[in-house]
C-alpha positions as CSV (number, residue, x, y, z in Angstrom):
1,X,0.1,0.2,0.0
2,X,1.3,3.3,-0.5
3,X,-0.1,6.1,1.4
4,X,1.9,9.1,-0.2
5,X,0.2,11.7,-1.9
6,X,1.7,12.1,-5.1
7,X,3.2,16.0,-5.1
8,X,3.4,17.3,-9.3
9,X,4.9,20.7,-9.2
10,X,8.7,19.7,-8.3
11,X,10.4,20.8,-11.1
12,X,10.6,24.1,-12.9
13,X,8.0,22.9,-15.7
14,X,5.5,20.7,-16.3
15,X,3.7,19.0,-19.5
16,X,-0.8,19.1,-18.1
17,X,-2.1,16.5,-21.1
18,X,-6.0,17.5,-22.0
19,X,-8.6,15.5,-23.1
20,X,-8.9,16.9,-26.6
21,X,-5.2,15.8,-27.1
22,X,-3.4,19.2,-26.2
23,X,-0.3,19.2,-24.9
24,X,0.9,22.2,-22.6
25,X,4.4,22.7,-21.2
26,X,4.7,25.1,-18.3
27,X,4.0,26.2,-14.4
28,X,1.4,24.1,-13.1
29,X,-0.3,25.4,-9.9
30,X,-3.0,22.8,-8.6
31,X,-5.8,25.4,-7.0
32,X,-8.9,24.5,-4.5
33,X,-11.8,24.2,-7.0
34,X,-12.7,23.0,-10.5
35,X,-9.9,24.8,-11.8
36,X,-6.3,24.1,-12.2
37,X,-3.9,27.4,-12.9
38,X,-0.9,27.5,-15.4
39,X,1.4,30.3,-16.4
40,X,4.1,30.8,-19.1
41,X,2.2,28.3,-21.6
42,X,4.1,27.1,-24.1
43,X,2.6,24.2,-27.2
44,X,3.4,21.8,-29.7
45,X,2.2,23.7,-33.3
46,X,2.9,21.3,-36.3
47,X,2.6,22.2,-40.1
48,X,2.8,20.3,-42.5
49,X,4.6,20.5,-45.4
50,X,4.3,22.3,-48.7
51,X,6.1,19.4,-50.8
52,X,4.1,16.1,-50.1
53,X,7.2,14.0,-49.2
54,X,9.3,16.1,-46.7
55,X,7.9,15.3,-43.1
56,X,5.9,17.9,-40.5
57,X,7.3,20.7,-39.1
58,X,6.9,21.3,-35.2
59,X,7.9,24.2,-33.3
60,X,6.6,24.8,-29.7
61,X,4.7,28.8,-29.5
62,X,4.5,30.4,-26.5
63,X,0.3,31.2,-25.6
64,X,-0.5,34.8,-26.0
65,X,0.7,35.6,-29.3
66,X,-2.6,34.4,-30.6
67,X,-4.7,37.3,-32.6
68,X,-6.9,37.8,-29.8
69,X,-4.1,38.3,-27.4
70,X,-4.8,36.2,-23.8
71,X,-3.2,37.2,-20.8
72,X,-0.4,34.7,-19.4
73,X,-2.2,32.5,-16.6
74,X,-5.1,30.6,-17.9
75,X,-6.6,28.6,-15.7
76,X,-8.6,25.5,-17.1
77,X,-10.8,22.5,-16.1
78,X,-8.9,19.7,-13.7
79,X,-12.0,17.4,-15.5
80,X,-10.3,18.3,-18.9
81,X,-7.2,17.1,-17.7
82,X,-5.9,13.3,-18.4
83,X,-2.0,13.7,-16.1
84,X,0.2,15.7,-15.8
85,X,4.3,15.5,-15.9
86,X,6.8,17.2,-14.5
87,X,9.7,18.2,-17.2
88,X,13.3,17.5,-16.4
89,X,15.9,20.2,-16.7
90,X,17.3,18.2,-19.1
91,X,14.2,18.2,-21.2
92,X,15.1,19.3,-25.0
93,X,10.9,21.3,-23.6
94,X,12.5,23.3,-20.8
95,X,15.9,23.8,-22.0
96,X,14.1,26.3,-24.7
97,X,11.4,27.7,-22.3
98,X,14.1,28.9,-20.6
99,X,16.7,30.4,-23.3
100,X,13.4,32.2,-23.5
101,X,12.8,34.3,-20.5
């Protein structure tokens, strides 16, 4: 029996996997109530190549640069979260987010 309470958020960044297939990266904060908060959110955007034989390209996009200019903090319904993972410091995504700060 494992009676320890799992703790997510010990690392600098987390990956939040949502039920709609999206994954958001950033600073995750669990909160009381039905919503969790994330700050400095990034997501992966994949674009098909013009060349049919070339693989699609993916890039990490910081949320907030979209046309509607959202705020840096986002509230996520906890019911939409499948699972959360801490990112290691040597993760390429964590390194990229550190460079963008």
